[in-house]
N, C-alpha and C positions, 0 to 999 in steps of 0.2 A: 970258600964253599959254603953256601947257605941254602936252607930250606925254609920257605915261608908258606904258612897255611893261609890261602886266600879266602876259601869258603869251607865250611864244615857243617854237616848235618848227620842225622842217623843213617842216611842212605848215600851220601856223596861227600867226597873230599876233593878239593881243588888246591893243588900245590904249585908253587913256583920254586924250581930247583935251579940254582946257579952254581957254576964252577965244576960241574961233573961232566964227564964224557957222555954224549948221547947214546953211544952203544951200550954203556953200562946201565943207564936208565932204562933202555929198551929191554935189556936182559932181565932186569928186576920186574918190569911190567909183565913180560911174558911168563916169568916164573910165578908171579902172583896169579895169573890166569890159569896156569896148568897144574900147580902144585899145592894150592891152598885147599884143604878138604871142605866140602859143603854137603849139606843134606838135600837129597832130591828123590823123587819117586822113581823107583826102579822096576817094581813089579806091580801089575794091576790085575785083579781078579774081578771081571765084570759079571755080576750076578744077573742083571737085567738091563738091556739097552734097546729101547724102542725108538730112540732118536734117529735122525737121518745120518748121523755121523757113524762111520764104521768103527768097530771096536779098536782096531789098530791105531786109527787116527786119534781117537779119544784117549787112548793110553799114551800116545806120543805127546799130545797137548798137556796132559797131566804131568808128564815128566819134565816139561819145560817151565812149570810154575815154580818160582823161587820160594823156598821154605826157610823159615827162621827157627832157631832153637838156641838155648843157652850154650855157650862154647864148652866143649869137653864132655858133654852129656853122652854122646854116642861116639864110640871109638871108630876109627877107620879100619874096616875089616871086610874081607870078601865073604866071610862066613856069617851065619845067622847069629852065632854066639862067639865071643872071644874066649881066650884061655881062662879068664876069671869067671866066666859064666854069665857076664852081662849081655843082655840082648842088644844087638847093634842095629836092628831094624825097628821102625816104628810104624804102626798101622794108622791110616787115615781112612775115613769112610765118607761116602757121598751118597745121599739118597735124595733125589729131586724128582718132582712130578709136576706136570702142568695140569691145572684144573680145567676150568671152562675157557680160559684165555691162554694164548701163547706166552711163554716166559723165557728169560735167559737164565742159565745156570752160571753162577759166578764162583770164583775160587774161594771166596769166604765161606762157602757151604761145605768145604772140605774140613772135617773135624777129626781130631785124634782122640779117641776114647781112652787111650793109654797115657798120653802126655799132653795136657792142655797147652803147654808152652810151645809145642810144634804147631805152626800155622803158616799159611801163605803170607809172603811179605806184603802183598796188596790183596785186599778182599774183592777188588773190582776187576779181576782178569776174567773175561768171558770164556767159558768152557764149551757151552753148546746152547743152541736155541731149541726149545721144545714146543711143539704144537700141542693143542688140547689133547689130553689123554696120554701123551708120551711120558716115558719114565726112564731115569737112569739110576741104577743101584750098583755100587761097586765098593771094593776094598782096595786100597792102594798101600803099598809097602815102600817106605822111604829108607834109604841107607846112605851112609857117608861115602863119598867118592871124590875123585880129583878131575879137574877139567881136561887133563890129557887123555882120560878114558872116554869122556863124552861131554858135549857142550852143556848138558843139563847140570853138571857139577862145577861149572865156572862161576866163581864168586862175583864176577863183574860182567855186566852186559856191554859196557863201554869203557874202554881203557885207552886213552889217547896220549901220545907223546907229541907235543907241538913245540917246535923251536920258536923262541921269541926273537924277532928281528931287532937288530941294534941299529938305530938311526943316528 
């Protein structure tokens, strides 16, 4: 039984695993997708939205933006505070306005005034296109959750198990 790391980066790991039953590996893959806690936007307070995107669609798009934070900083909890009094939610704000020309609002404009280490994984995810004079102003609250609760808390977007043919 061997595990070989074929490729590894900050965002991706490619492994070759030999000598294990495929059903066991699939169970590990599914467990990682559903049980590993991740930080994601759960509540959105829209203060102003003159963009063509409905508030509900905008909130849904924000929820699917992957966020990064140092491990263990925010405990997994359904409440706003845990038993030790630590806050388990983190606020992010977005204030974007189009001037004389149309512009695209990107995920890199989401900023956490409480914790600068919390930020989108990629700053180039488009959120909305604004025509001249349109504005979006909102507060988003992220919390830890698991992928079995909603897809926004899945730690992976692509997890594949592919058998290698033996010739």
